[in-house]
Residue, then its C-alpha position, 0 to 999 in steps of 0.5 A: m539477512n537484509w530486506y532488499v527492494l526489487y524492481t520488476k516488470s510491469r504487472c509481474e509482481k505476483a508472478v515474480a514473488d511466486k517464482l522467488a518463493q519456489l526458489g526458496i527465497e524469502v519474498y514479500c509482495p504486499l497485496l490489497k484486496r479490492k472490490k472491482l466492477w467487471s462488465d457483469r458483476w463485482k469481483w474481489v481482486e488482489e492488487p500489489l500495494f506497490r506497483s512493480y516492486c517486491f521485497v526479498g529477504l536474503e543474505d548479501k552474498d545471495r543477491d544475484s540469485v533473484f535474477k534467475v527469475h523472469g520479470v526481475v529488472q534490478y534492485v532499487y538503489y539508494c546512494g549507490k548501494p542496494a536499498t535495504i529495509r529494516e526488519k522492524e519496518m517490514n513487520l510494521l508494513k505486514s501488520w498494517l496490512m492485516q490491521y486495516d480494511h483494504d478498502s480504506i487504503e487508497a490514494s487520495n481520490l476523495n471528492v467534495n461532499d463524500r462522507i468518510r470515517i477516519r481510521s487512524g490518529a487522534l480523530m479515529d472513528k470520527e465521521a466527517e464530510v469532505l469540504e475540499s480535497k487537494g493532492n495529499y490533503a483534505l479539508l474535513l468538516l467534523e459535524e459532531l465536534g463543530l470543527q473543520v480539520k485539514v488532514d494529511l492523507r499520507k499520515n491518516i487512513v480514511e475510508k469512504i462511507q458514502v460517495s457524493 
């Protein structure tokens, strides 16, 4: 059995995953729980981690069965073949989502003077102040250690403590 990456119609990830599961196909659509502000209240919602993508685990001969579901567009291809994901990598993704607080998994939308806590790597559980944020990198001031550190936000998980 291989894990394949499916491309879905926009905003159809959860519905596609539900319908594929009903057909008996092993499917994984990683979801993040986020707190969103509505007009009158805060509400917890589940959003896909990867927009327009789901992962399906099935045998090569059964690959065409996913196209019975409305919302499936195509498989993602790499080098002319459907892209496959190793079982080890899928398990790592699943455990990563269970291990970390979902509020800390976010795109690099840090602003100058934000207070953050580093949730992974050598500086785990250290608090810092954002001095500069450009793309995937942030310059942090670790007051406790008296250091300025440039952090790759693609490789480190940070969570906002206080917004500037």
